C-alpha positions in Angstrom: 0.0 0.0 0.0 2.8 2.4 1.0 4.8 1.7 -2.2 1.7 2.1 -4.4 0.8 5.4 -2.8 4.4 6.6 -3.3 4.3 5.6 -7.0 0.9 7.5 -7.4 2.4 10.6 -5.7 5.4 10.5 -8.0 3.2 10.1 -11.0 1.1 13.1 -10.0 4.2 15.2 -9.6 5.5 14.1 -12.9 2.4 15.6 -14.6 2.2 18.6 -12.3 1.0 21.6 -14.5 3.1 24.7 -14.8 2.9 27.0 -11.8 1.4 30.5 -11.9 3.8 33.4 -12.4 3.4 36.8 -10.6 5.8 39.7 -11.0 6.0 43.0 -9.1 7.4 45.7 -11.3 8.7 49.1 -10.2 10.3 52.2 -11.6 13.5 51.9 -9.5 15.1 50.4 -6.4 13.3 51.2 -3.2 9.7 51.4 -4.4 8.8 48.4 -2.3 8.7 45.4 -4.7 10.5 43.0 -2.4 8.4 44.1 0.5 5.2 43.4 -1.6 6.6 40.0 -2.6 7.3 39.0 1.0 3.9 40.3 2.2 2.2 38.2 -0.5 4.3 35.2 0.4 3.4 35.5 4.1 -0.3 36.0 3.2 -0.3 32.7 1.3 1.6 31.0 4.0 -1.0 32.0 6.6 -3.7 30.6 4.3 -1.9 27.2 4.4 0.2 27.3 1.2 3.6 25.7 1.2 5.8 28.8 0.6 9.6 29.0 0.5 12.1 31.8 -0.2 14.2 30.7 -3.1 16.1 34.0 -3.1 15.5 37.4 -1.5 18.0 40.2 -1.4 17.3 42.6 1.5 20.2 44.9 0.7 20.8 45.3 4.4 17.4 47.1 4.9 16.0 46.2 8.4 12.4 46.6 7.4 12.8 44.3 4.4 14.6 41.7 6.6 11.8 41.9 9.2 9.3 40.8 6.5 11.0 37.4 6.1 9.2 36.5 9.3 9.1 32.7 9.7 9.1 31.8 6.0 11.3 28.9 5.2 14.5 29.9 3.4 16.2 27.5 1.0 19.9 27.8 1.7 21.9 29.6 -1.0 24.6 27.9 -3.0 28.1 29.1 -2.2 30.3 29.7 -5.3 33.9 30.7 -5.6 34.6 32.8 -8.7 37.8 34.7 -9.5 38.9 34.6 -5.9 35.6 35.9 -4.4 32.8 33.9 -2.7 29.3 34.5 -4.0 25.9 33.2 -2.8 23.4 32.4 -5.4 20.0 30.7 -5.5 20.3 26.9 -5.4 18.0 25.9 -8.2 18.5 22.2 -7.7 17.6 22.6 -4.0 14.4 24.5 -4.7 13.4 21.9 -7.3 14.1 19.1 -4.9 12.0 20.9 -2.2 9.1 21.2 -4.6 7.1 23.9 -2.7 3.8 25.2 -3.9 5.1 28.8 -4.0 8.7 30.1 -4.3 9.7 33.7 -3.8 12.5 34.7 -6.2 13.8 38.2 -6.1 15.5 40.2 -8.9 14.4 38.5 -12.0 17.0 40.2 -14.2 20.0 39.0 -12.1 23.0 37.4 -13.9 24.1 34.2 -12.2 27.7 33.8 -11.2 29.4 31.3 -13.6 29.4 27.8 -12.1 26.4 28.4 -9.8 23.9 26.5 -11.9 22.8 25.4 -15.4 21.5 28.9 -16.4 23.2 32.2 -17.1 20.2 34.3 -16.0 17.9 34.1 -13.0 14.8 34.5 -15.2 15.8 31.1 -16.8 15.9 29.6 -13.3 12.4 31.0 -12.7 11.0 29.6 -15.9 12.4 26.1 -15.0 10.8 26.3 -11.6 7.5 27.4 -13.1 7.6 24.6 -15.7 8.1 22.2 -12.8 4.7 23.3 -11.4 6.0 25.7 -8.7 4.2 29.1 -8.5 6.6 31.9 -8.7 6.5 35.4 -7.2 9.3 37.7 -8.5 10.4 41.3 -8.9 11.9 43.5 -11.6 12.7 47.1 -12.3 11.5 48.7 -15.5 15.0 49.6 -16.6 15.9 46.0 -16.9 13.4 45.2 -19.7 15.1 44.8 -23.0 12.8 47.1 -24.9 13.4 50.1 -22.6 17.0 49.5 -21.4 18.6 51.6 -24.1 16.1 54.4 -23.5 16.9 54.3 -19.8 20.6 54.5 -20.6 20.1 57.6 -22.6 17.9 59.2 -19.9 20.0 58.4 -16.9 23.5 58.0 -18.3 23.8 54.7 -16.4 24.8 51.5 -18.2 22.1 48.8 -17.9 24.0 45.5 -18.0 21.4 43.1 -16.6 18.4 42.7 -18.9 15.4 40.4 -19.2 13.5 39.8 -22.4 10.1 41.5 -22.6 8.3 38.2 -23.4 9.4 36.8 -20.1 7.7 39.6 -18.2 4.7 39.5 -20.5 4.3 35.8 -19.9 3.5 36.4 -16.2 -0.1 35.5 -15.2 -0.2 38.6 -13.0 1.8 41.8 -13.4 1.5 44.3 -10.6 2.9 47.8 -10.5 4.5 49.0 -7.2 4.4 52.7 -7.6 6.1 55.6 -5.7 6.4 59.2 -6.5 9.9 60.6 -7.2 9.7 62.8 -4.1 8.8 59.9 -1.9 11.7 57.8 -3.3 14.2 60.6 -2.7 13.0 60.9 0.9 13.5 57.2 1.4 17.0 57.6 0.0 17.7 60.5 2.4 16.4 58.4 5.4 18.8 55.6 4.5 16.0 53.2 3.5 17.5 52.3 0.1 21.3 52.7 0.0 23.9 53.0 2.7 24.6 56.6 3.9 27.9 56.9 2.0 26.2 56.2 -1.3 23.2 58.5 -0.9 24.7 61.8 -2.2 26.0 60.2 -5.4 22.7 58.4 -6.0 20.6 61.6 -5.5 22.8 63.5 -7.9 22.9 60.7 -10.4 20.4 57.9 -11.1 17.9 59.2 -8.5 17.6 62.7 -9.9 14.0 63.8 -9.9 13.8 64.1 -13.7 15.2 60.5 -14.1 12.7 59.1 -11.6 9.8 60.9 -13.4 10.9 59.4 -16.7 11.3 55.9 -15.2 7.9 56.1 -13.5 6.3 57.0 -16.8 8.0 54.1 -18.5 6.7 51.7 -15.8 3.2 53.1 -15.9 3.0 52.9 -19.7 4.3 49.3 -19.8 1.8 48.1 -17.2 -1.0 50.1 -18.9 -0.2 48.5 -22.2 -0.3 45.1 -20.6 -3.6 45.9 -19.0 -5.0 47.1 -22.3 -3.9 43.9 -24.1 -5.6 41.9 -21.3 -8.8 43.9 -21.7 -8.8 43.4 -25.5 -8.3 39.6 -25.1 -11.2 39.6 -22.7 -13.5 41.6 -24.9 -12.6 39.5 -28.0 -13.7 36.3 -26.2 -16.6 37.7 -24.2 -18.0 40.8 -25.9 -16.8 40.7 -29.5 -19.3 43.3 -30.7 -18.9 45.8 -27.8 -16.5 48.8 -27.8 -15.2 49.9 -24.4 -14.0 53.5 -24.1 -11.0 52.8 -22.0 -8.4 54.5 -24.2 -8.7 56.5 -27.4 -8.1 54.6 -30.7 -8.7 56.7 -33.8 -9.3 55.1 -37.2 -9.1 57.3 -40.3 -10.7 55.7 -43.4 -9.0 57.0 -46.6 -9.3 56.7 -50.3 -6.9 57.9 -53.0 -9.1 61.0 -53.6 -7.3 64.3 -53.5 -7.1 65.8 -50.0 -6.9 62.4 -48.2 -3.4 63.3 -46.9 -4.9 66.3 -45.1 -7.6 64.1 -43.5 -4.8 61.7 -42.3 -2.9 64.6 -40.8 -6.0 65.9 -39.1 -6.7 62.5 -37.6 -3.1 62.3 -36.4 -3.4 65.6 -34.6 -6.6 64.3 -32.9 -4.8 61.1 -31.8 -1.9 63.0 -30.5 -4.1 65.3 -28.4 -6.0 62.3 -27.1 -2.8 60.4 -26.4 -4.3 57.6 -28.4 -3.4 55.2 -31.2 -3.9 56.1 -34.9 -5.0 53.5 -37.4 -5.1 54.4 -41.1 -7.5 52.1 -43.1 -7.8 51.6 -46.8 -10.7 49.5 -48.1 -10.1 48.0 -51.6 -12.6 46.3 -53.9 -11.6 43.2 -55.8 -10.4 45.1 -58.9 -6.6 45.6 -59.4 -5.4 49.1 -58.8 -3.9 51.3 -61.5 -0.4 52.6 -61.4 -1.4 56.1 -60.4 -3.5 54.8 -57.5 -0.6 52.7 -56.3 1.6 55.7 -56.2 -1.0 57.6 -54.2 -1.4 54.7 -51.8 2.3 54.5 -51.4 2.4 58.2 -50.5 -0.4 57.7 -48.0 1.3 54.7 -46.5 4.5 56.7 -46.1 2.5 59.5 -44.5 0.9 57.0 -42.1 4.4 55.9 -41.0 5.6 59.5 -40.6 2.7 60.5 -38.3 3.1 57.3 -36.2 0.0 55.5 -37.4 -0.7 51.8 -38.1 -1.6 50.9 -41.7 -4.4 48.4 -42.4 -5.6 47.5 -45.9 -8.5 45.1 -46.4 -10.8 44.1 -49.2 -14.5 44.7 -49.0 -17.5 45.2 -51.3 -19.4 47.3 -48.8 -17.0 50.0 -47.7 -19.1 51.5 -44.9 -19.8 48.2 -43.2 -16.1 47.1 -43.7 -14.9 50.4 -42.1 -17.1 50.0 -39.0 -16.3 46.2 -38.7 -12.6 46.9 -38.7 -13.1 49.6 -36.2 -15.0 47.4 -33.9 -12.5 44.6 -34.2 -9.7 47.0 -33.1 -11.8 48.6 -30.3 -11.7 51.9 -32.1 -13.4 54.8 -30.2 -13.5 57.4 -33.1 -13.7 57.1 -36.9 -12.5 59.9 -39.1 -13.6 60.2 -42.7 -13.3 62.8 -45.4 -16.3 64.6 -46.6 -17.3 64.2 -50.3 -18.6 66.8 -52.8 -21.0 64.5 -54.6 -24.3 65.8 -55.9 -27.5 65.2 -54.0 -28.8 63.2 -57.0 -25.7 61.0 -57.0 -26.1 60.3 -53.3 -29.8 59.6 -53.7 -29.2 57.1 -56.6 -26.0 55.5 -55.4 -26.1 56.1 -51.7 -23.6 57.9 -49.4 -20.8 55.8 -47.8 -20.3 58.5 -45.2 -23.9 58.5 -44.1 -23.9 54.7 -43.9 -20.8 54.8 -41.7 -22.5 57.3 -39.5 -25.6 55.1 -39.1 -23.7 51.8 -38.6 -21.1 53.3 -36.3 -23.9 54.8 -34.1 -25.2 51.3 -33.6 -21.8 50.2 -32.3 -21.3 53.3 -30.1 -18.4 54.6 -32.1 -18.1 58.4 -32.7 -17.6 59.6 -36.3 -15.9 62.8 -37.4 -16.4 64.0 -41.0 -13.5 66.2 -42.1 -13.5 68.6 -45.1 -10.9 67.5 -47.6 -8.4 70.2 -48.7 -8.9 71.0 -52.4 -5.9 70.8 -54.7 -5.0 72.3 -58.0 -4.3 70.2 -61.1 -2.9 71.5 -64.4 -3.9 69.6 -67.6 -4.6 70.2 -71.2 -7.6 72.3 -70.4 -5.7 74.5 -68.0 -5.8 74.7 -64.2 -8.9 73.5 -62.5 -10.0 72.8 -58.9 -10.5 69.1 -58.1 -12.7 68.1 -55.3 -13.5 64.7 -53.8 -16.6 64.3 -55.9 -14.7 64.5 -59.2 -12.5 61.4 -58.6 -13.2 58.0 -57.1 -16.9 58.9 -56.5 -17.8 55.3 -56.0 -15.3 54.9 -53.2 -15.9 58.0 -51.1 -15.4 57.6 -47.4 -13.6 54.2 -47.5 
């Protein structure tokens, strides 16, 4: 019976699903990431979870050390490297202990050579997670690969330890630990972050107020982007036809008619003022485009790139419905279209794309802005003449 039970237990562990992954992210050292991690570990311990400390760096801070409480600490591995003794997380020991939850500080840390099978701590963390151990970890925004170069330019400090963005984005929970620059500098002055002899240099260097403001904005934007992606995934699976006005996304529907470039620029200014995303949409029919139209599209595509927009091109026989459908799929909050100069009889007999967009968009709760196209001058055999939207591509106005 005992042997059979042991075999069953080993089989269950062998198929143990991957553990959940939680990361506390902050703008700089001292915001409270490690304290938050230890508090969460203790909370789970008091609820009966098997929690161990795989690695926590207190940096000699008494308050942080006090938060270790009675949590079990897996002994660190002692490693000699170039005549110096280092203490690293013992990955093999944590794997052998097989807790429910492991607290592992400083995700971007580079392991001392010879301390284990991996170069980076994030690789250790992923192995623990894949073994079915839930992980709670910490990281500062400057260590993310996508922003490290920007942080170096802002602060002048070399960012040597980096973690791929996909590792952080793979977390099941990403929580921002925020602190104002003023509060961080006060903590520094009170000796709660660095030793007293390092405080003046830190305050005049990395911890200058303008640096902390920039780092805080980077952290807030990263977490906001992740939250937005999470919301979009939720809406796609639960409310595919509903637009939630959580952030501005502006879609400008363009044609190759004269003046479309001015409509794109106007939409770009709207997106900039709203601090939102700009999407430039071109709806094509099934007919191949002529050479002149291709040149115009290329110019509009280049303009889209210049103003920081995202280009989308789709085929659709019903331009108005296609525009609104694409807008809904991308959680667009505002649609911008160029006004046409078609005659009332033409609109009556062939219909107005703009009016249909207004009607269909209203049903989806999407605002529509109709912008007057700038007229341009063309010179031909008959001399100079004014060309408006209604004189070209009349069958594709507004898409």
